[in-house]
PABANU-64599 format. One line per field, with one value per residue: residue number from 0; residue in three letters; x, y, z of N, C-alpha, C, CB in turn. Coordinates in Angstrom, 3 decimals, always signed. Glycine has a CB too. Example, Ala and Ser with C-alpha at 12.3 -4.5 7.8 and 13.67 -1.06 7.14 Angstrom:
BEGIN
num: c(0:1);
residuo: c(ALA:SER);
nxx: c(+13.190:+12.850);
nyy: c(-5.690:-2.250);
nzz: c(+7.800:+7.080);
caxx: c(+12.300:+13.670);
cayy: c(-4.500:-1.060);
cazz: c(+7.800:+7.140);
cxx: c(+13.200:+12.900);
cyy: c(-3.300:+0.030);
czz: c(+7.800:+7.870);
cbxx: c(+11.308:+14.084);
cbyy: c(-4.473:-0.598);
cbzz: c(+9.046:+5.725);
END
This chain:
BEGIN
num: c(0:1:2:3:4:5:6:7:8:9:10:11:12:13:14:15:16:17:18:19:20:21:22:23:24:25:26:27:28:29:30:31:32:33:34:35:36:37:38:39:40:41:42:43:44:45:46:47:48:49:50:51:52:53:54:55:56:57:58:59:60:61:62:63:64:65:66:67:68:69:70:71:72:73:74:75:76:77:78:79:80:81:82:83:84:85:86:87:88:89:90:91:92:93:94:95:96:97:98:99:100:101:102:103:104:105:106:107:108:109:110:111:112:113:114:115:116:117:118:119:120:121:122:123:124:125:126:127:128:129:130:131:132:133:134:135:136:137:138:139:140:141:142:143:144:145:146:147:148:149:150:151:152:153:154:155:156:157:158:159:160:161:162:163:164:165:166:167:168:169:170:171:172:173:174:175:176:177:178:179:180:181:182:183:184:185:186:187:188:189:190:191:192:193:194:195:196);
residuo: c(MET:SER:PHE:ARG:ILE:ALA:VAL:THR:ILE:ALA:ILE:VAL:SER:LEU:SER:ALA:TRP:HIS:ALA:ALA:SER:ALA:GLN:ALA:GLY:THR:GLY:ALA:ASN:THR:LEU:VAL:PRO:CYS:GLU:ASP:ILE:SER:CYS:GLY:GLN:SER:ILE:ASP:ARG:ARG:ALA:GLN:MET:LYS:ASP:PRO:GLU:SER:ILE:HIS:THR:GLY:GLY:GLN:SER:GLN:MET:GLN:THR:ARG:THR:ARG:ALA:ARG:ALA:GLU:ALA:LYS:ILE:THR:VAL:HIS:GLY:ALA:GLU:ALA:ASN:PRO:TYR:ASP:GLN:LEU:GLU:SER:PRO:ALA:LEU:ALA:GLU:LEU:ARG:LEU:ASN:GLU:THR:PHE:THR:GLY:ASP:ILE:ASP:GLY:GLU:SER:PRO:VAL:ARG:ALA:LEU:GLN:VAL:ILE:ARG:ASP:ASP:GLN:SER:ALA:SER:LEU:VAL:SER:VAL:GLN:ARG:PHE:ARG:GLY:ARG:LEU:ALA:GLY:ARG:GLN:GLY:THR:PHE:VAL:LEU:GLN:GLY:SER:GLU:ILE:VAL:GLU:ASN:GLY:LYS:ILE:LYS:ALA:THR:TRP:PHE:VAL:VAL:PRO:GLY:SER:GLY:THR:GLY:GLU:LEU:SER:GLY:LEU:ARG:GLY:GLU:GLY:GLY:PHE:GLU:GLY:HIS:PHE:GLY:LYS:GLY:SER:TYR:GLY:THR:LEU:ASP:TYR:TRP:PHE:GLU);
nxx: c(+218.257:+216.055:+215.638:+212.993:+211.476:+212.007:+210.783:+208.099:+207.612:+207.921:+205.761:+203.550:+203.986:+203.709:+201.012:+199.774:+200.587:+199.280:+196.566:+196.469:+197.072:+194.857:+192.844:+193.765:+193.665:+191.514:+189.276:+187.788:+188.215:+187.368:+188.084:+186.180:+184.443:+184.778:+182.311:+180.640:+181.502:+183.660:+186.727:+189.316:+188.505:+187.494:+185.115:+183.853:+182.771:+182.238:+181.469:+179.061:+177.551:+177.294:+175.682:+172.906:+170.947:+172.206:+172.753:+174.889:+175.126:+176.936:+178.686:+177.224:+174.912:+171.663:+170.005:+168.224:+168.234:+165.445:+163.866:+162.850:+160.212:+158.762:+155.499:+153.212:+150.327:+147.303:+144.843:+141.431:+138.637:+135.397:+132.743:+132.104:+131.440:+130.712:+130.237:+129.460:+130.236:+130.862:+130.551:+130.507:+132.550:+135.456:+138.307:+136.092:+134.792:+134.624:+133.331:+134.555:+133.676:+134.788:+134.952:+137.296:+139.138:+141.949:+144.418:+146.996:+150.176:+149.106:+145.991:+142.664:+140.001:+138.872:+137.171:+137.132:+137.530:+137.612:+138.673:+138.192:+139.625:+138.531:+139.512:+138.866:+139.810:+139.409:+141.428:+142.661:+143.129:+143.599:+142.998:+143.138:+141.721:+141.723:+140.564:+142.077:+141.157:+142.140:+144.740:+148.246:+151.020:+150.397:+149.714:+147.064:+144.761:+144.033:+144.609:+145.244:+145.452:+146.812:+146.488:+147.765:+146.791:+147.074:+145.322:+145.472:+144.712:+143.035:+144.483:+145.784:+148.030:+149.691:+150.772:+151.175:+150.855:+151.171:+149.166:+150.602:+150.286:+147.851:+147.584:+146.145:+145.497:+147.418:+148.834:+149.607:+151.590:+152.480:+154.196:+154.657:+155.160:+154.368:+152.807:+150.626:+149.636:+147.580:+144.499:+142.122:+139.472:+139.186:+141.088:+144.307:+147.875:+149.618:+152.182:+153.724:+156.112:+157.096:+157.383:+157.800:+157.222);
nyy: c(+39.972:+39.623:+37.132:+36.966:+38.121:+36.255:+33.942:+34.763:+35.089:+32.440:+31.181:+32.464:+31.676:+28.877:+28.687:+29.716:+27.804:+25.502:+26.220:+26.470:+23.838:+22.462:+23.461:+22.638:+19.926:+17.070:+18.308:+17.323:+17.616:+20.420:+23.473:+24.867:+27.808:+29.330:+29.887:+27.889:+25.238:+23.971:+25.806:+25.048:+22.457:+20.126:+19.126:+16.394:+17.193:+15.979:+13.372:+13.903:+14.797:+12.477:+10.914:+12.061:+11.610:+11.230:+13.240:+14.985:+15.701:+17.016:+14.952:+12.613:+10.570:+11.518:+9.605:+6.905:+3.544:+1.556:-0.342:-3.617:-5.890:-9.131:-10.319:-12.879:-14.822:-16.703:-17.242:-17.225:-18.119:-16.843:-17.529:-17.271:-15.786:-16.043:-14.149:-14.502:-12.577:-12.547:-14.991:-15.842:-16.708:-18.837:-18.128:-17.931:-15.012:-13.607:-12.007:-12.066:-12.393:-12.294:-12.925:-12.479:-13.562:-12.733:-14.218:-14.025:-12.460:-10.572:-9.430:-9.443:-8.408:-8.708:-7.736:-9.014:-8.218:-9.513:-9.967:-12.554:-14.932:-17.742:-20.828:-23.609:-25.952:-25.419:-24.063:-20.856:-17.282:-14.393:-10.979:-8.845:-6.728:-5.557:-4.252:-4.230:-4.407:-3.922:-5.201:-4.926:-6.447:-5.485:-2.838:-0.656:-0.142:+0.515:-0.817:-1.163:-4.001:-5.152:-7.726:-10.573:-13.545:-17.113:-20.006:-23.446:-26.857:-26.780:-25.373:-22.294:-19.696:-16.739:-13.320:-10.221:-6.692:-3.790:-1.071:+1.978:+4.728:+3.978:+3.258:+3.740:+5.372:+3.907:+2.590:+4.242:+5.272:+2.766:+0.285:-2.602:-6.070:-9.334:-12.519:-15.402:-18.839:-21.697:-23.611:-23.092:-20.964:-22.032:-21.383:-20.113:-19.571:-16.668:-14.166:-11.047:-8.820:-5.952:-2.345:+1.059:+4.251);
nzz: c(-85.309:-82.641:-80.060:-79.071:-81.157:-83.175:-82.120:-82.092:-84.856:-85.650:-84.347:-85.547:-88.196:-87.956:-87.200:-89.491:-91.374:-90.353:-90.700:-93.492:-94.215:-93.266:-94.946:-97.424:-97.251:-96.787:-95.858:-93.847:-91.013:-89.343:-87.885:-85.286:-84.352:-81.068:-79.900:-80.779:-79.997:-77.388:-77.216:-79.503:-80.073:-82.622:-85.114:-87.005:-89.909:-92.326:-91.660:-90.372:-92.528:-94.021:-92.418:-91.712:-89.789:-87.454:-85.027:-83.041:-79.628:-77.149:-77.581:-77.684:-79.429:-80.571:-81.465:-80.299:-79.252:-79.458:-76.993:-77.363:-76.647:-76.066:-76.360:-75.484:-76.259:-75.815:-78.195:-78.466:-80.353:-80.508:-81.964:-85.414:-88.522:-91.879:-94.769:-97.937:-100.849:-103.483:-105.584:-108.151:-109.756:-109.462:-107.488:-104.616:-102.955:-99.701:-96.752:-93.518:-90.132:-86.863:-83.321:-80.843:-77.953:-75.952:-73.954:-71.584:-71.923:-73.560:-72.958:-73.300:-75.503:-78.933:-81.785:-85.110:-88.521:-91.725:-95.114:-97.324:-99.488:-101.031:-102.094:-104.384:-103.171:-100.569:-99.282:-98.227:-98.434:-96.471:-95.522:-92.766:-90.185:-86.852:-83.765:-80.784:-77.373:-74.147:-72.088:-72.481:-71.453:-68.889:-69.367:-69.975:-72.659:-76.145:-79.459:-82.993:-85.024:-88.058:-90.342:-92.256:-93.576:-94.071:-94.957:-94.783:-95.128:-92.902:-91.029:-89.767:-90.532:-89.753:-90.218:-88.519:-87.720:-85.620:-86.314:-87.094:-84.874:-83.808:-81.151:-77.897:-74.690:-72.118:-73.996:-75.968:-78.697:-79.299:-81.151:-83.230:-84.242:-85.420:-85.153:-85.627:-85.088:-85.660:-85.389:-87.824:-87.090:-84.555:-82.656:-81.555:-81.078:-80.360:-81.010:-80.207:-80.997:-79.556:-79.158:-77.990:-79.366);
caxx: c(+216.891:+216.071:+215.042:+211.552:+210.894:+212.120:+209.760:+206.803:+207.498:+207.753:+204.394:+202.643:+204.185:+203.137:+199.553:+199.384:+200.785:+198.228:+195.312:+196.583:+197.026:+193.476:+192.069:+194.263:+193.442:+190.221:+188.180:+186.996:+188.324:+187.247:+188.067:+184.889:+184.594:+184.594:+180.927:+179.929:+181.894:+184.816:+187.846:+190.361:+187.965:+187.026:+184.116:+183.964:+181.603:+181.966:+180.733:+177.697:+176.843:+176.992:+174.661:+172.172:+170.104:+173.032:+173.064:+175.588:+175.036:+177.816:+179.406:+176.348:+173.905:+170.282:+169.304:+168.183:+167.732:+164.205:+163.867:+161.745:+159.806:+157.871:+154.288:+152.617:+148.936:+146.417:+143.731:+140.267:+137.597:+134.030:+131.798:+132.629:+130.381:+131.220:+129.216:+129.941:+129.740:+131.163:+130.793:+130.215:+133.695:+136.395:+137.933:+134.992:+135.181:+133.707:+133.707:+134.557:+133.589:+135.145:+135.186:+138.401:+139.674:+143.368:+144.841:+148.453:+150.774:+148.066:+144.803:+141.535:+139.138:+139.026:+136.402:+137.968:+136.890:+138.580:+138.243:+138.705:+139.623:+138.369:+139.758:+138.066:+140.306:+139.108:+142.501:+142.196:+143.998:+142.813:+143.579:+142.265:+141.981:+141.017:+140.926:+142.212:+140.863:+142.555:+146.055:+149.459:+152.054:+149.923:+149.316:+145.683:+144.503:+143.584:+145.449:+144.731:+146.339:+146.516:+147.065:+147.731:+146.661:+146.966:+144.674:+145.698:+144.439:+142.393:+145.376:+146.005:+149.317:+149.497:+151.658:+150.422:+151.619:+150.390:+149.034:+151.217:+149.398:+146.551:+147.566:+145.512:+145.699:+148.796:+149.453:+149.901:+152.941:+152.835:+154.521:+154.962:+154.931:+154.398:+151.938:+149.992:+149.385:+146.612:+143.460:+141.245:+138.173:+139.141:+141.999:+145.710:+148.834:+150.213:+153.259:+153.865:+157.345:+156.600:+158.168:+157.044:+157.888);
cayy: c(+39.671:+39.158:+35.817:+37.138:+38.326:+34.982:+33.030:+35.268:+34.743:+30.986:+30.835:+32.936:+30.818:+27.566:+28.832:+29.869:+26.506:+24.608:+26.623:+26.134:+22.382:+22.027:+23.797:+21.882:+18.495:+16.504:+19.154:+16.602:+18.240:+21.854:+24.158:+25.489:+28.941:+29.014:+29.965:+26.672:+24.224:+24.403:+26.251:+24.083:+21.182:+20.087:+18.101:+15.790:+17.637:+15.019:+12.257:+14.343:+14.872:+11.124:+10.343:+13.213:+11.281:+11.181:+14.590:+14.796:+16.723:+16.613:+13.719:+11.453:+10.632:+11.623:+8.397:+5.955:+2.241:+1.273:-1.664:-4.466:-6.968:-10.086:-10.714:-14.110:-14.951:-17.698:-16.553:-18.093:-17.567:-17.001:-17.255:-16.833:-15.647:-15.739:-13.609:-14.456:-11.438:-12.747:-16.419:-16.128:-17.434:-19.321:-18.397:-17.157:-13.945:-13.512:-11.198:-12.910:-11.678:-13.120:-12.288:-13.198:-13.149:-12.988:-14.436:-14.103:-11.121:-9.759:-9.890:-8.605:-8.929:-8.022:-8.161:-9.085:-8.174:-9.976:-10.316:-13.905:-15.540:-19.173:-21.628:-24.832:-26.959:-24.852:-23.215:-19.471:-16.159:-13.360:-9.757:-8.559:-5.648:-5.755:-3.330:-4.916:-3.625:-4.660:-4.911:-5.503:-6.425:-4.669:-1.490:-0.624:+0.709:-0.145:-0.652:-1.859:-4.948:-5.472:-9.046:-11.302:-14.929:-18.206:-21.187:-24.676:-28.078:-26.464:-24.637:-20.904:-19.094:-15.321:-12.266:-9.000:-5.578:-2.720:+0.074:+3.138:+5.785:+3.458:+2.988:+4.734:+5.164:+3.554:+1.964:+5.276:+5.154:+1.353:-0.305:-4.009:-7.017:-10.720:-13.412:-16.471:-20.113:-22.537:-24.243:-22.038:-20.846:-22.678:-20.732:-20.158:-18.938:-15.544:-13.392:-9.663:-8.133:-4.577:-1.257:+2.306:+5.375);
cazz: c(-84.898:-81.255:-79.810:-78.911:-82.486:-83.899:-81.594:-82.555:-86.281:-85.744:-83.926:-86.589:-89.366:-87.654:-87.237:-90.895:-92.028:-89.870:-91.350:-94.916:-94.341:-93.055:-96.132:-98.575:-97.041:-97.151:-95.402:-92.862:-89.708:-89.470:-86.600:-85.049:-83.448:-79.656:-79.463:-81.160:-79.035:-76.622:-78.045:-79.812:-80.496:-83.997:-85.358:-88.326:-90.662:-93.389:-91.077:-90.129:-93.800:-94.461:-91.551:-91.211:-88.655:-86.258:-84.594:-81.785:-78.607:-76.056:-77.912:-77.700:-80.479:-80.119:-81.877:-79.208:-79.638:-78.753:-76.386:-77.803:-75.742:-76.730:-75.645:-75.998:-75.841:-76.411:-78.851:-78.567:-81.230:-80.006:-83.043:-86.704:-89.511:-93.222:-95.662:-99.318:-101.619:-104.898:-105.807:-109.557:-110.295:-108.460:-106.103:-104.052:-102.031:-98.571:-95.595:-92.326:-88.861:-85.715:-82.031:-80.205:-76.658:-75.761:-72.562:-71.477:-71.879:-74.201:-72.244:-73.653:-76.558:-80.201:-82.958:-86.307:-89.834:-92.713:-96.462:-97.515:-100.821:-100.759:-103.290:-104.482:-102.228:-99.252:-98.768:-98.293:-98.080:-95.820:-94.970:-91.630:-89.238:-85.590:-82.691:-79.500:-76.169:-72.957:-71.520:-73.048:-70.411:-67.774:-69.780:-70.454:-73.806:-77.367:-80.649:-84.166:-85.694:-89.447:-90.544:-93.517:-93.134:-95.046:-94.393:-95.556:-94.373:-91.623:-90.138:-90.152:-90.182:-90.059:-89.724:-88.242:-87.178:-85.015:-87.209:-86.437:-84.421:-83.367:-79.723:-77.032:-73.258:-71.757:-75.165:-76.947:-79.244:-79.477:-82.453:-83.037:-85.338:-84.944:-85.896:-84.861:-85.771:-84.966:-86.196:-88.323:-86.443:-83.242:-81.714:-81.947:-80.175:-81.057:-80.409:-80.668:-80.612:-79.521:-78.576:-77.941:-80.016);
cxx: c(+216.929:+215.374:+213.520:+210.868:+210.912:+211.043:+208.385:+206.582:+207.245:+206.326:+203.392:+202.750:+203.554:+201.612:+199.057:+199.512:+199.684:+196.899:+195.330:+196.481:+195.601:+192.626:+192.485:+193.972:+192.047:+189.071:+187.350:+187.019:+188.365:+187.236:+186.769:+185.086:+184.203:+183.137:+180.139:+180.231:+183.117:+185.968:+188.838:+189.825:+187.566:+185.978:+184.265:+182.710:+181.246:+181.154:+179.286:+176.905:+176.468:+175.839:+173.842:+171.299:+170.892:+173.474:+173.650:+175.396:+175.889:+178.485:+178.529:+175.273:+172.523:+169.478:+169.366:+167.652:+166.502:+164.244:+162.632:+161.470:+158.877:+156.705:+153.725:+151.197:+148.273:+145.221:+142.595:+139.202:+136.231:+133.066:+132.479:+131.482:+130.998:+130.057:+129.787:+129.391:+130.105:+131.535:+130.542:+131.326:+134.561:+137.701:+136.817:+135.540:+134.138:+134.254:+133.549:+134.537:+133.857:+135.151:+136.219:+138.657:+141.134:+143.621:+146.345:+149.018:+149.858:+146.747:+143.639:+140.716:+139.261:+138.060:+137.286:+137.081:+137.952:+137.907:+138.978:+138.566:+139.622:+138.515:+138.909:+138.525:+140.139:+140.308:+142.058:+143.317:+143.097:+143.663:+142.612:+142.688:+141.165:+141.508:+140.912:+141.900:+141.248:+143.918:+147.156:+150.547:+151.673:+149.504:+147.938:+145.544:+143.954:+144.647:+144.858:+145.824:+145.866:+147.229:+146.946:+147.800:+146.553:+146.337:+144.914:+145.475:+143.885:+143.265:+145.606:+147.369:+149.257:+150.654:+150.782:+151.353:+150.654:+150.357:+149.606:+150.184:+148.074:+146.470:+146.922:+145.805:+147.161:+149.535:+149.698:+151.357:+153.389:+153.139:+154.821:+154.659:+155.042:+153.512:+151.337:+149.816:+148.366:+145.655:+142.419:+139.878:+138.091:+140.044:+143.439:+146.563:+149.575:+151.334:+153.234:+155.168:+157.051:+157.599:+157.308:+157.872:+158.054);
cyy: c(+39.092:+37.806:+35.917:+37.310:+37.033:+34.002:+33.448:+34.911:+33.250:+30.575:+31.243:+32.045:+29.448:+27.614:+28.942:+28.551:+25.533:+24.922:+26.250:+24.633:+21.877:+22.311:+22.964:+20.403:+18.074:+17.388:+18.478:+17.281:+19.745:+22.470:+24.919:+26.648:+28.574:+29.068:+28.709:+25.529:+24.732:+24.730:+25.124:+22.741:+21.262:+18.999:+17.611:+16.119:+16.627:+13.845:+12.653:+14.390:+13.485:+10.527:+11.459:+12.903:+11.301:+12.586:+14.486:+15.996:+16.253:+15.289:+12.486:+11.642:+10.753:+10.410:+7.392:+4.628:+1.951:-0.161:-2.428:-5.520:-7.890:-10.421:-11.965:-14.224:-16.137:-16.933:-17.554:-17.396:-17.880:-16.590:-16.720:-16.818:-15.248:-15.281:-13.515:-13.224:-11.525:-14.213:-16.814:-16.929:-17.911:-18.526:-17.477:-16.113:-13.844:-12.539:-12.075:-12.037:-12.656:-12.268:-13.128:-12.660:-13.567:-13.215:-14.649:-12.711:-10.100:-10.283:-8.944:-9.238:-8.089:-8.576:-8.065:-8.987:-8.543:-10.167:-11.599:-14.334:-17.048:-19.948:-22.905:-25.907:-26.518:-24.191:-21.769:-18.501:-15.084:-12.125:-9.293:-7.295:-5.936:-4.734:-4.098:-3.936:-4.457:-4.223:-5.625:-5.333:-5.470:-3.265:-1.533:+0.308:-0.087:+0.042:-1.485:-2.758:-5.130:-6.768:-9.564:-12.787:-15.905:-19.394:-22.359:-25.861:-27.785:-25.698:-23.228:-20.447:-17.638:-14.469:-11.045:-7.918:-4.566:-1.549:+1.302:+4.203:+5.299:+3.223:+4.113:+4.402:+4.904:+2.872:+2.967:+5.165:+3.731:+1.043:-1.770:-4.839:-8.418:-11.580:-14.464:-17.697:-20.891:-23.191:-23.200:-22.097:-21.436:-22.003:-20.921:-19.536:-17.851:-14.891:-11.983:-9.108:-6.637:-3.621:-0.010:+3.423:+6.518);
czz: c(-83.488:-81.145:-79.727:-80.259:-83.281:-83.444:-82.087:-84.017:-86.445:-85.384:-84.994:-87.816:-89.158:-87.712:-88.670:-91.643:-91.639:-90.564:-92.821:-95.118:-94.192:-94.283:-97.328:-98.458:-97.462:-96.747:-94.335:-91.515:-89.877:-88.091:-86.474:-84.103:-82.032:-79.229:-79.826:-80.209:-78.309:-77.552:-78.266:-80.238:-81.957:-84.122:-86.784:-89.116:-91.756:-92.847:-90.811:-91.427:-94.294:-93.669:-90.939:-90.014:-87.348:-85.908:-83.202:-80.869:-77.445:-76.304:-77.950:-78.751:-79.874:-80.543:-80.741:-79.727:-78.791:-78.246:-76.839:-76.739:-76.520:-75.810:-76.314:-75.468:-76.523:-76.954:-79.030:-79.394:-80.630:-81.118:-84.285:-87.702:-90.845:-94.093:-97.077:-100.030:-103.089:-105.094:-107.263:-110.213:-109.141:-108.598:-105.618:-103.088:-100.923:-97.537:-94.359:-91.083:-87.728:-84.456:-81.299:-78.806:-76.593:-74.270:-72.548:-71.311:-72.566:-73.650:-72.546:-74.755:-77.816:-81.237:-84.199:-87.544:-90.855:-94.060:-96.833:-98.968:-100.614:-102.068:-103.266:-103.496:-100.767:-98.579:-98.967:-97.963:-97.491:-95.560:-93.897:-90.901:-87.986:-84.573:-81.377:-78.371:-74.956:-72.478:-72.294:-72.003:-69.274:-68.129:-70.425:-71.657:-74.974:-78.452:-81.777:-84.742:-87.132:-89.778:-91.966:-93.169:-94.308:-94.319:-95.340:-94.642:-92.980:-90.642:-90.683:-89.668:-90.632:-89.577:-89.479:-87.727:-86.575:-85.986:-86.499:-86.092:-83.870:-81.860:-78.926:-75.569:-72.953:-72.894:-76.290:-77.397:-79.486:-80.937:-82.214:-84.268:-84.786:-85.804:-85.002:-85.739:-84.975:-85.931:-86.557:-87.652:-85.058:-82.211:-82.128:-80.858:-80.947:-80.283:-80.996:-80.110:-80.694:-78.882:-78.595:-78.582:-79.024);
cbxx: c(+216.202:+215.395:+215.605:+211.255:+211.649:+213.517:+209.789:+206.713:+208.776:+208.756:+204.044:+202.950:+205.676:+203.601:+199.111:+200.239:+202.156:+198.076:+195.076:+197.909:+197.934:+192.874:+192.214:+195.747:+193.667:+190.054:+187.300:+187.490:+189.570:+185.987:+189.278:+183.866:+183.761:+185.399:+180.265:+180.290:+182.171:+185.230:+188.547:+191.245:+186.768:+188.197:+182.685:+184.173:+181.859:+183.280:+181.404:+177.690:+177.693:+178.223:+175.291:+171.332:+169.462:+174.251:+171.802:+177.068:+173.553:+177.051:+180.499:+175.718:+173.984:+169.639:+169.912:+167.314:+168.821:+162.974:+163.918:+162.063:+159.102:+158.637:+153.230:+153.461:+148.164:+145.981:+144.169:+139.721:+137.712:+133.791:+130.755:+133.790:+129.324:+131.933:+128.723:+129.538:+130.275:+132.318:+129.906:+129.994:+134.515:+136.647:+139.143:+133.980:+135.331:+133.475:+132.832:+135.787:+132.197:+136.521:+133.857:+139.675:+138.858:+144.234:+144.098:+149.070:+152.171:+148.122:+145.069:+142.004:+137.682:+140.459:+135.114:+138.803:+136.260:+139.241:+138.536:+137.976:+140.867:+136.983:+141.258:+138.128:+141.778:+138.574:+143.882:+141.021:+144.816:+142.219:+143.816:+142.256:+141.623:+141.220:+139.951:+143.642:+139.351:+142.563:+146.102:+149.856:+153.414:+150.961:+150.353:+144.735:+145.763:+142.203:+146.931:+144.229:+146.374:+146.950:+146.424:+148.914:+145.447:+148.382:+143.139:+147.136:+145.704:+141.948:+146.723:+144.899:+150.536:+148.210:+152.836:+149.299:+152.503:+150.983:+147.535:+152.299:+149.141:+146.252:+148.965:+143.980:+144.844:+148.801:+148.578:+149.615:+153.902:+151.702:+155.736:+154.197:+155.941:+153.960:+152.691:+148.632:+150.694:+145.842:+142.810:+141.092:+137.162:+139.533:+141.791:+145.933:+149.834:+149.174:+154.642:+152.641:+158.573:+155.285:+159.513:+156.664:+157.094);
cbyy: c(+38.681:+40.189:+35.209:+38.340:+39.426:+34.364:+33.000:+36.793:+35.155:+30.269:+31.516:+34.400:+30.665:+27.083:+30.063:+30.942:+25.921:+24.728:+28.137:+26.657:+21.718:+22.719:+25.265:+22.090:+18.136:+15.156:+19.540:+15.190:+17.740:+22.236:+25.107:+24.477:+30.114:+29.959:+31.182:+26.271:+22.852:+23.331:+27.448:+23.904:+20.776:+19.848:+18.636:+14.253:+19.024:+14.519:+11.786:+15.711:+15.589:+10.244:+9.466:+13.778:+9.921:+10.253:+15.518:+14.553:+16.988:+16.547:+13.500:+11.219:+9.401:+12.890:+7.806:+6.484:+1.132:+1.505:-1.565:-5.134:-6.407:-11.377:-9.556:-15.357:-13.668:-18.811:-15.939:-18.465:-18.146:-16.146:-16.276:-17.760:-14.605:-16.982:-12.215:-15.737:-10.156:-11.794:-17.256:-14.836:-16.547:-20.865:-18.253:-18.079:-12.580:-14.897:-9.887:-13.847:-10.999:-13.791:-12.148:-13.091:-13.770:-11.805:-15.660:-14.795:-11.127:-9.840:-9.969:-7.230:-8.970:-8.141:-7.293:-10.400:-6.757:-11.283:-9.151:-14.890:-15.071:-19.467:-21.979:-25.380:-27.255:-25.926:-23.506:-19.256:-15.619:-13.882:-8.639:-9.730:-4.240:-7.199:-2.105:-5.515:-3.209:-6.145:-5.318:-4.823:-6.013:-4.595:-0.883:-0.181:+1.431:+0.420:-1.069:-0.848:-6.315:-4.320:-10.008:-10.869:-15.071:-18.588:-20.947:-24.714:-28.908:-27.716:-25.383:-19.994:-19.865:-14.823:-11.949:-9.269:-4.919:-2.293:+0.304:+3.739:+6.712:+2.169:+2.755:+4.791:+4.002:+2.655:+0.828:+6.677:+5.808:+0.447:+0.426:-4.544:-6.800:-10.811:-14.063:-16.013:-20.937:-21.730:-25.437:-22.147:-21.477:-24.128:-21.271:-19.435:-19.988:-14.534:-14.072:-8.780:-8.546:-4.517:-1.031:+2.668:+5.843);
cbzz: c(-85.895:-80.325:-78.510:-78.015:-83.247:-83.692:-80.050:-82.361:-87.050:-84.824:-82.583:-86.960:-89.670:-86.269:-86.433:-91.576:-91.666:-88.335:-91.192:-95.496:-93.299:-91.826:-96.453:-98.735:-95.584:-96.531:-96.561:-92.727:-88.956:-90.253:-86.450:-84.483:-83.927:-78.811:-80.068:-82.579:-79.720:-75.616:-77.405:-78.638:-79.623:-84.983:-85.101:-88.230:-91.278:-94.017:-89.779:-89.454:-94.842:-94.336:-90.453:-92.292:-88.858:-86.456:-84.622:-82.034:-78.172:-74.779:-76.931:-76.317:-81.382:-80.659:-83.179:-78.046:-79.467:-79.670:-74.845:-79.172:-74.441:-77.128:-75.629:-75.596:-76.147:-75.368:-80.231:-77.164:-82.681:-78.704:-82.581:-87.195:-89.056:-93.855:-95.168:-100.077:-101.045:-105.384:-104.882:-110.321:-111.273:-108.621:-105.203:-103.338:-102.778:-97.938:-95.489:-92.313:-88.689:-85.923:-81.196:-81.052:-75.477:-76.308:-71.918:-72.714:-72.553:-75.806:-70.707:-74.073:-76.092:-80.699:-83.129:-86.329:-90.139:-92.257:-97.498:-96.600:-101.692:-100.092:-103.403:-105.899:-102.513:-98.355:-99.492:-97.341:-99.332:-94.513:-96.081:-90.667:-89.846:-85.061:-82.636:-79.332:-76.107:-73.231:-70.047:-74.421:-71.014:-66.760:-70.759:-69.327:-74.219:-77.834:-80.364:-85.233:-84.942:-90.413:-89.624:-94.480:-92.234:-95.667:-94.168:-96.172:-94.256:-90.980:-89.972:-89.587:-90.853:-89.441:-90.744:-87.227:-88.273:-83.633:-87.625:-87.330:-85.527:-84.086:-79.229:-77.284:-72.756:-70.541:-75.672:-76.364:-78.334:-78.975:-83.147:-81.866:-86.508:-83.478:-87.021:-84.294:-85.948:-83.951:-85.443:-89.840:-87.277:-83.377:-80.310:-83.288:-79.579:-81.362:-80.645:-80.226:-81.541:-78.771:-79.350:-76.473:-81.257);
END
């Protein structure tokens, strides 16, 4: 047998052994045809199956981390009106209407509509919605906040979030969450941790 024939047999045998080993192993590393990616490269198909959201293009994930920022504002209440609609039993139920102005990183105005549960000790729970009109960090537009509030001893503490899809103008795609604290019906200080989709 000539040296050239022996080398050819060795190369063919090595290639066959490599292919058999890849199939007999875990199946994680699979050779991909040249038209899919550069010849000779392999991708980890098992890792892609475990994390379907992570789709790689050129070695980088398409998933991007969204940058969050915090906005702060003073909230002033201009007029409040409570309309009881069920007082037959305790706790009483009422609809609350407020008009608020925001000053600070959030700058504008917002009418608020809330449903209020008023207990005998005058503590209360509320759920609210409000459409803000103005500027957030210099961007003009509108968005809707949905809130959940607790009132105790004349003080209010709340959490809220931006309703997905409610942003308009320069605030289109806005998402966020935060809250506020203060004296019920008098004003408070709020924060909104926000980002854009």
